[in-house]
C-alpha positions, 0 to 999 in steps of 0.5 A: 250247071248246079241248080236245085232239082226241079227248079229250072224255070220255077222263078219267073224271069230266069231267062231274061235278057237285058241290053249291054254296052256295046250292043246286044244282050246278055242273060240276066244274072240276078245277084240282088235277092237280099233286096227283093226276089222275083215271084215263083211261077206257081205263085203267079198261078195261085194269084191268077186262080184266086183273082177270078174269085176275089172279093172283100173278106169277112162279112161279105155274103157273096160266094167270092167273099166266102172264098176270098175269106177262107183263102185269107184265113188259110194263108194265116194258118200257113204262116203259123205252120211255117214258123211253128207258132202256137196259135193259142198264144201267138197272133199272126198279123199281116201288113205291108212288109217288115218295116211296118210289122216292126213299127207295129210292134214298137208302137203297141208295146207297153213299156214301163218308164225308163225301159231300155231296148237293146239293139244290135249294131248290125241292124237294118234301119227298120229294126233300129229306128222304130224303137227309138221313137218309144223307148231308150235304145242302147246299141250292143256292139259288133266286132270287126268281123261283123258278128254281135259281141256276145260279151257286150250283150251280157254286159248290157244285160247285167248293166240295165238288168230288169229295165231291159224290155227287149232285144231287137236283132236280126235273124240274119244280117242283110249286109254280111249274111251272118246267122245269129243264135237268136234262141241262144240269146233268147234264153239270156233275155228270158232270164233277164225278164225280157223279150227277143224281137227278131227281124227275120226278113233275111232269115225267112227265105233261107233258114227254117224258122221255129218260134218254139213253144212259149214255155221253152225258155229259148222261144222267139217272142216276136218275129217279122218278115216279108214276102217280097224276099220269098218269091212272093212280091205282092205287098205283104209282110208278117208279124208274129207276136204274143197276143198279150202284147196288144193293148185290147183298148188301143189298136195300132191303127183305127178303122173298118174291121177293128170294131164290134160297135161304134156310136158317136161317143164310144167304140167297142173293139173287136178281137185279134187278129181283126183289131190289129188289121184295120181296113181291107186287107191284101188278100192276093198278097196273103195268097201269094205268101201262102203259096210260096211258103208251101213251095218251100216246104216241097223243095225242103230245107236241106236242099235249099241250104245245101244249094246256097251254101255250095254257091256262096262257098265257092263265090267267096273263095274265088272273089276273095282270091281276085287281087284288089277285091276286099270281102267283108265280114267273117269269111272263115270257112269254118263259119260257113254254116252260119252265113247266108249267100250275102257277099259284100265286097269292094274293088280297090280304087273304084267307087262302090256304085261304079262297080255295080253299074259296070257289072250291070251295064257291061255284064248284065249282072244285078247287084246293089251298092251302098250301106243297105239301110244299115249305116252304122254296121257298114261304117263299122265293117269299112273301118271308118274313123269318127272323123272320116265318118263325120266328113262323109256325113257332112258331104251328104248333108250338103247334097254330095254322094259322090264319095259316099261310103258303101260296098257292093253286095252280091246275094244268092237266091234259089235261081242262081247257078255255078254259071252265075257265080263264075260269071260274077267272078270273071267280071270282077277279075276284069273290073279289078284289072281295069278292063272296063268301058270308059265314059261313065258319068257320075251324078253327084247328088244321087251318088250314081253312075250311068253310061250314055251309050247304054240302051234304055228301051225294054227289050223283047222278052225271050229265052236265054 
């Protein structure tokens, strides 16, 4: 069984067993890590240790308040080190998640009239929709393999010139796992007088991030990511951005902690980062994230990358060899170094949601199906014609998701093993051959499938 040395038992729930059709239980096989991850055991320990000393931060006179303030501020420093941010010119802000971070920066950005935001065609909705509210969005094409078309990006930069304020792009796709050359693109943007905003939610758990010196033409201006994909799922996200981006007279949200003084007719705002973090912060979430980032440092990026690359290469090779299974995205072996362990596929003749349900109900394998909050990208990869796309949209708007476009996604995490990959391959081979239980029932409104014989009670937790 391949596992990163020293990680056995480090991720909580790795020994969980779940009920399956036909009676009995199976060891749960976690292949939905691109959506969210369970906590590191040591993250739970860190929260437990901090909980006894929890207090309101920054102005409390009690001993617990001082301890909590120090822990919260230390977590911010952990983030700065994790991404290599220059604390003199960049600010680290905490929020709920990546989505809120990107909405925060979109609402704070001071766009010139007629400004254009370029958005790649592979984006999660969180790095597309917020920009539509504040500027003109122009989408940069992706090719049939799912990669951003660099020629189209260059063409858009030439076409819009100095009107381009920003390029919003994923550090790595949550659909195909493609890792983008964001530093090279940052140089192109900076040459055009624009910035780059990187949605690093999928990148941060799998590759080292270095935003770079602000004087380096390849530095990353804006980076956002979430703790819940980094084995610290306790409701905190991160925004790293230039301090100069934020308007000193117009914070994203107003409220407690954002001011120096207030009278009935005026307010004097405080300095960063407090000015942009209204209300009581998520201290325990910050502590959890700081602990997780330190664990990443102890494991080492080379070990993390090699583990994922080995399992992903094995999975793509063996899944791709199953008759009737289609893999999506660039599957060239030569490109393995710039792809994460995110593997989208479909099984011929079977709805994606049904395949995911069979994997869960009969094999104890957790995956995800649908469009993964990246509808335009998934539809492009599926090769839907404009007519087919319009027809699918009409059915959905009428409340019928029984034939909604989508895929199944298996995504690899630190806790996965060769045995997990082998189990997934075996299960998919059986499903593709039609060897699965009958009797699944479709809910056309939700687009989901269930089997009436599956137990619903939560089993007693015990080791595999």
